[in-house]
C-alpha positions as a Markdown table, in Angstrom:
| # | Residue | x | y | z |
|---|---|---|---|---|
| 1 | Met | 76.9 | 225.2 | -74.1 |
| 2 | Leu | 79.7 | 225.4 | -71.5 |
| 3 | Leu | 83.2 | 225.3 | -72.9 |
| 4 | Leu | 85.8 | 223.6 | -70.9 |
| 5 | Ala | 89.8 | 223.6 | -71.6 |
| 6 | His | 90.7 | 220.1 | -71.6 |
| 7 | Arg | 93.7 | 220.0 | -69.1 |
| 8 | Gly | 93.9 | 223.4 | -69.3 |
| 9 | Tyr | 94.9 | 225.6 | -72.4 |
| 10 | His | 98.3 | 224.0 | -73.2 |
| 11 | Ala | 99.2 | 225.8 | -76.7 |
| 12 | Thr | 102.4 | 227.2 | -75.2 |
| 13 | Ala | 102.6 | 225.8 | -71.7 |
| 14 | Pro | 102.7 | 222.0 | -70.5 |
| 15 | Glu | 99.2 | 220.4 | -69.8 |
| 16 | Asn | 97.4 | 220.3 | -66.0 |
| 17 | Thr | 99.8 | 222.9 | -64.9 |
| 18 | Leu | 98.9 | 226.1 | -63.5 |
| 19 | Ala | 100.7 | 228.2 | -66.1 |
| 20 | Ala | 98.1 | 226.2 | -68.7 |
| 21 | Phe | 95.3 | 226.8 | -66.4 |
| 22 | Ala | 95.8 | 230.5 | -66.1 |
| 23 | Ala | 96.1 | 230.3 | -70.3 |
| 24 | Ala | 92.6 | 229.0 | -70.0 |
| 25 | Val | 91.4 | 231.6 | -67.4 |
| 26 | Asp | 92.8 | 234.4 | -69.9 |
| 27 | Leu | 91.2 | 232.9 | -72.6 |
| 28 | Ala | 87.8 | 233.4 | -70.6 |
| 29 | Val | 86.5 | 229.7 | -70.7 |
| 30 | Asp | 83.6 | 228.8 | -68.9 |
| 31 | Gly | 85.8 | 226.0 | -67.2 |
| 32 | Ile | 88.8 | 223.5 | -67.1 |
| 33 | Glu | 89.2 | 219.8 | -67.2 |
| 34 | Thr | 91.8 | 218.0 | -65.2 |
| 35 | Asp | 92.8 | 214.6 | -63.9 |
| 36 | Val | 93.9 | 213.4 | -60.4 |
| 37 | Arg | 96.1 | 210.6 | -59.7 |
| 38 | Leu | 97.7 | 209.7 | -56.4 |
| 39 | Ser | 101.4 | 209.4 | -56.2 |
| 40 | Ala | 103.5 | 207.1 | -54.0 |
| 41 | Asp | 103.5 | 209.9 | -51.2 |
| 42 | Arg | 100.1 | 210.3 | -51.2 |
| 43 | Gly | 100.1 | 213.3 | -53.1 |
| 44 | Leu | 96.8 | 214.0 | -55.4 |
| 45 | Val | 98.9 | 215.0 | -58.4 |
| 46 | Ile | 97.5 | 216.7 | -61.6 |
| 47 | Phe | 98.7 | 214.0 | -64.0 |
| 48 | His | 97.0 | 212.5 | -66.8 |
| 49 | Asp | 99.3 | 209.7 | -68.0 |
| 50 | Arg | 99.5 | 206.4 | -65.9 |
| 51 | Val | 103.4 | 206.6 | -66.4 |
| 52 | Ser | 105.6 | 209.5 | -66.2 |
| 53 | Pro | 107.8 | 210.6 | -69.3 |
| 54 | Arg | 110.5 | 208.3 | -67.9 |
| 55 | Gly | 108.3 | 205.3 | -68.0 |
| 56 | Arg | 107.8 | 205.1 | -64.4 |
| 57 | Ala | 104.2 | 204.4 | -62.5 |
| 58 | Val | 103.0 | 207.6 | -61.1 |
| 59 | Ala | 101.5 | 205.5 | -58.2 |
| 60 | Gln | 104.8 | 204.2 | -57.6 |
| 61 | Ile | 106.9 | 207.2 | -57.5 |
| 62 | Thr | 106.9 | 210.5 | -55.2 |
| 63 | His | 105.4 | 213.8 | -56.4 |
| 64 | Arg | 109.0 | 215.1 | -56.3 |
| 65 | Glu | 110.1 | 212.7 | -58.4 |
| 66 | Leu | 107.3 | 212.9 | -60.9 |
| 67 | Glu | 108.2 | 216.4 | -61.1 |
| 68 | Gln | 111.8 | 215.3 | -61.8 |
| 69 | Asp | 110.8 | 213.0 | -64.7 |
| 70 | Ala | 108.1 | 215.8 | -66.3 |
| 71 | Gly | 110.6 | 218.5 | -66.3 |
| 72 | Tyr | 108.0 | 220.8 | -64.6 |
| 73 | Glu | 106.1 | 221.6 | -61.5 |
| 74 | Val | 103.1 | 219.3 | -61.2 |
| 75 | Pro | 100.4 | 220.7 | -58.9 |
| 76 | Leu | 98.3 | 218.9 | -56.6 |
| 77 | Leu | 94.6 | 219.2 | -56.3 |
| 78 | Glu | 94.4 | 221.4 | -53.5 |
| 79 | Glu | 96.7 | 223.8 | -55.2 |
| 80 | Ile | 94.6 | 224.3 | -58.1 |
| 81 | Leu | 91.4 | 224.7 | -56.2 |
| 82 | Asp | 92.9 | 227.4 | -54.1 |
| 83 | Ala | 94.7 | 228.9 | -57.0 |
| 84 | Phe | 91.6 | 229.5 | -59.1 |
| 85 | Pro | 88.7 | 229.5 | -56.9 |
| 86 | Gly | 86.0 | 231.1 | -59.6 |
| 87 | Val | 86.8 | 228.2 | -62.2 |
| 88 | Tyr | 84.2 | 225.7 | -63.0 |
| 89 | Trp | 86.2 | 222.7 | -62.5 |
| 90 | Asn | 85.5 | 218.9 | -64.1 |
| 91 | Val | 87.9 | 216.8 | -61.7 |
| 92 | Glu | 88.5 | 213.6 | -63.5 |
| 93 | Ile | 89.7 | 211.0 | -61.0 |
| 94 | Lys | 92.0 | 208.6 | -62.8 |
| 95 | Thr | 92.4 | 205.7 | -60.0 |
| 96 | Ala | 89.9 | 203.9 | -57.2 |
| 97 | Ala | 93.1 | 204.8 | -54.7 |
| 98 | Ala | 92.6 | 208.5 | -56.0 |
| 99 | Gly | 89.1 | 208.5 | -55.5 |
| 100 | Arg | 89.1 | 207.6 | -52.0 |
| 101 | Ala | 92.1 | 210.3 | -51.0 |
| 102 | Ala | 90.3 | 213.2 | -53.4 |
| 103 | Ile | 86.9 | 212.5 | -51.4 |
| 104 | Ala | 88.6 | 213.8 | -48.4 |
| 105 | Val | 90.2 | 217.0 | -50.1 |
| 106 | Leu | 87.0 | 217.7 | -52.1 |
| 107 | Ser | 84.8 | 217.6 | -49.2 |
| 108 | Lys | 86.6 | 220.8 | -47.9 |
| 109 | Tyr | 85.8 | 222.7 | -51.3 |
| 110 | Ala | 82.3 | 221.1 | -51.9 |
| 111 | Arg | 80.3 | 224.3 | -50.6 |
| 112 | Thr | 83.1 | 226.8 | -52.1 |
| 113 | Arg | 83.7 | 225.7 | -55.7 |
| 114 | Arg | 81.9 | 224.7 | -58.4 |
| 115 | Leu | 82.8 | 221.1 | -59.2 |
| 116 | Leu | 81.9 | 218.0 | -61.7 |
| 117 | Leu | 83.5 | 215.1 | -60.6 |
| 118 | Ser | 84.0 | 212.2 | -63.4 |
| 119 | Ser | 85.8 | 209.0 | -63.9 |
| 120 | Phe | 85.7 | 206.1 | -66.2 |
| 121 | Arg | 85.8 | 204.0 | -62.7 |
| 122 | His | 82.2 | 203.9 | -62.1 |
| 123 | Glu | 82.3 | 202.9 | -58.8 |
| 124 | Val | 84.5 | 205.9 | -58.1 |
| 125 | Val | 81.7 | 208.2 | -59.2 |
| 126 | Ala | 79.3 | 206.2 | -57.2 |
| 127 | Gln | 81.2 | 206.7 | -54.0 |
| 128 | Cys | 81.7 | 210.4 | -54.7 |
| 129 | Ala | 78.2 | 210.8 | -55.2 |
| 130 | Leu | 77.1 | 208.9 | -51.9 |
| 131 | Glu | 79.7 | 211.2 | -49.8 |
| 132 | Leu | 79.9 | 214.6 | -51.6 |
| 133 | Asp | 77.5 | 217.1 | -52.3 |
| 134 | Val | 78.6 | 217.8 | -55.7 |
| 135 | Asp | 77.7 | 216.8 | -59.5 |
| 136 | Cys | 79.2 | 213.7 | -60.4 |
| 137 | Ala | 79.6 | 212.4 | -64.2 |
| 138 | Leu | 79.8 | 208.7 | -65.8 |
| 139 | Leu | 83.0 | 209.1 | -68.3 |
| 140 | Leu | 81.8 | 207.1 | -71.4 |
| 141 | Ala | 84.2 | 205.7 | -74.3 |
| 142 | His | 81.3 | 203.4 | -76.0 |
| 143 | Arg | 77.8 | 203.8 | -77.3 |
| 144 | Pro | 75.9 | 201.9 | -74.8 |
| 145 | Leu | 73.4 | 199.1 | -76.2 |
| 146 | Asp | 70.9 | 200.7 | -73.6 |
| 147 | Ala | 71.0 | 203.8 | -72.4 |
| 148 | Gly | 67.9 | 203.4 | -70.3 |
| 149 | Ala | 70.0 | 200.9 | -68.4 |
| 150 | Ile | 72.4 | 203.3 | -67.2 |
| 151 | Ile | 70.0 | 206.0 | -66.2 |
| 152 | Thr | 68.2 | 203.2 | -64.1 |
| 153 | Gly | 71.4 | 202.1 | -62.6 |
| 154 | Cys | 72.2 | 205.4 | -61.3 |
| 155 | Ala | 68.7 | 206.1 | -59.5 |
| 156 | Ala | 70.0 | 205.4 | -56.3 |
| 157 | Tyr | 72.6 | 208.2 | -56.7 |
| 158 | Pro | 70.5 | 211.6 | -57.3 |
| 159 | Arg | 74.2 | 213.1 | -57.7 |
| 160 | Ile | 74.6 | 211.0 | -60.9 |
| 161 | Arg | 72.9 | 213.2 | -63.3 |
| 162 | Ser | 75.6 | 213.8 | -66.1 |
| 163 | Ala | 77.6 | 211.6 | -68.8 |
| 164 | Val | 80.7 | 212.9 | -70.5 |
| 165 | Trp | 81.1 | 211.2 | -74.0 |
| 166 | Asp | 84.1 | 210.5 | -76.2 |
| 167 | Tyr | 83.7 | 212.0 | -79.3 |
| 168 | Asn | 84.2 | 208.7 | -81.0 |
| 169 | Ala | 81.0 | 207.4 | -79.3 |
| 170 | Leu | 78.8 | 210.4 | -79.7 |
| 171 | Asp | 75.3 | 209.4 | -80.7 |
| 172 | Ala | 72.5 | 212.1 | -81.2 |
| 173 | Ser | 69.9 | 209.3 | -80.2 |
| 174 | Val | 71.6 | 208.7 | -76.9 |
| 175 | Leu | 72.1 | 212.3 | -76.0 |
| 176 | Ala | 68.4 | 212.8 | -76.5 |
| 177 | Glu | 67.7 | 209.6 | -74.6 |
| 178 | Thr | 69.7 | 210.9 | -71.7 |
| 179 | Thr | 68.9 | 214.6 | -71.9 |
| 180 | Ala | 65.0 | 213.6 | -72.0 |
| 181 | Ala | 65.6 | 211.8 | -68.6 |
| 182 | Gly | 67.1 | 214.7 | -67.0 |
| 183 | Trp | 70.7 | 214.1 | -67.6 |
| 184 | Lys | 73.5 | 216.8 | -68.9 |
| 185 | Asn | 75.6 | 215.8 | -71.7 |
| 186 | Tyr | 79.3 | 216.6 | -72.1 |
| 187 | Val | 81.3 | 215.9 | -75.2 |
| 188 | Tyr | 85.3 | 215.6 | -75.3 |
| 189 | Gly | 87.7 | 215.0 | -77.9 |
| 190 | Pro | 86.7 | 217.1 | -81.0 |
| 191 | Val | 89.6 | 218.2 | -83.0 |
| 192 | Thr | 88.8 | 220.1 | -86.2 |
| 193 | Gln | 86.6 | 222.8 | -86.4 |
| 194 | Ala | 83.7 | 220.9 | -88.0 |
| 195 | Glu | 83.9 | 218.6 | -85.5 |
| 196 | His | 83.4 | 220.8 | -82.7 |
| 197 | Leu | 80.4 | 222.7 | -84.8 |
| 198 | His | 79.1 | 219.1 | -84.8 |
| 199 | Cys | 79.3 | 218.9 | -81.1 |
| 200 | Ala | 77.6 | 222.4 | -80.4 |
| 201 | Gly | 74.9 | 221.5 | -82.8 |
| 202 | Leu | 73.7 | 218.4 | -80.7 |
| 203 | Gly | 73.2 | 220.7 | -77.7 |
| 204 | Pro | 75.2 | 219.2 | -74.9 |
| 205 | Ala | 75.6 | 221.0 | -71.5 |
| 206 | Gly | 79.3 | 221.3 | -72.3 |
| 207 | Leu | 82.0 | 220.7 | -74.6 |
| 208 | Ile | 85.6 | 219.8 | -73.2 |
| 209 | Thr | 88.3 | 220.6 | -75.8 |
| 210 | Asp | 92.0 | 220.8 | -76.3 |
| 211 | Tyr | 91.0 | 223.5 | -78.8 |
| 212 | Pro | 89.0 | 225.9 | -77.2 |
| 213 | Arg | 89.8 | 228.7 | -80.1 |
| 214 | Cys | 87.6 | 226.7 | -82.5 |
| 215 | Val | 84.8 | 227.4 | -80.3 |
| 216 | Leu | 85.4 | 231.0 | -79.4 |
| 217 | Ala | 86.4 | 231.8 | -82.7 |
| 218 | Gly | 82.9 | 231.1 | -84.2 |
């Protein structure tokens, strides 16, 4: 099971910053999950929330304005890929606009970086799967009525053979069904030690967590 630090390791540094990513690398995790949005000046900013701490939509302010609102340096997608070339990156694309811009950047790194692209915007995942030679994953925050329909619906996209599940939607039977179909399953969102152990016991391909020490301590 791969261990991925959710938005880096941010116990002592702001999430999704170079410092948080460096701290995750120092912990010797297997990879890092991060988030990409598009700023008003077309910067692929590494930022999770839709709005800045001052309540301004990230899509409507510049990269510099976002940094001013956040109070720290917000890295760009190219910057983190250059700074940590050995990291296994799970890049979550937050918006359709960011997806279109990210494809152009990620195409330059597809052969030299280990990447897993994911999004709740499944049409973005499909477009990435068509245009990029990288693994792609559907982000899922619900327990589907028919997991087989999801598998069948992705048959035309050979690069989509992974799912990233919210811990609240975790279901052993669905994980077993998708695994049997050749899919890789990742889980994000466990908090307690017991939840981390529960996830690990289900045998996912990877665990994405804000608390990597819960796994490393075991």
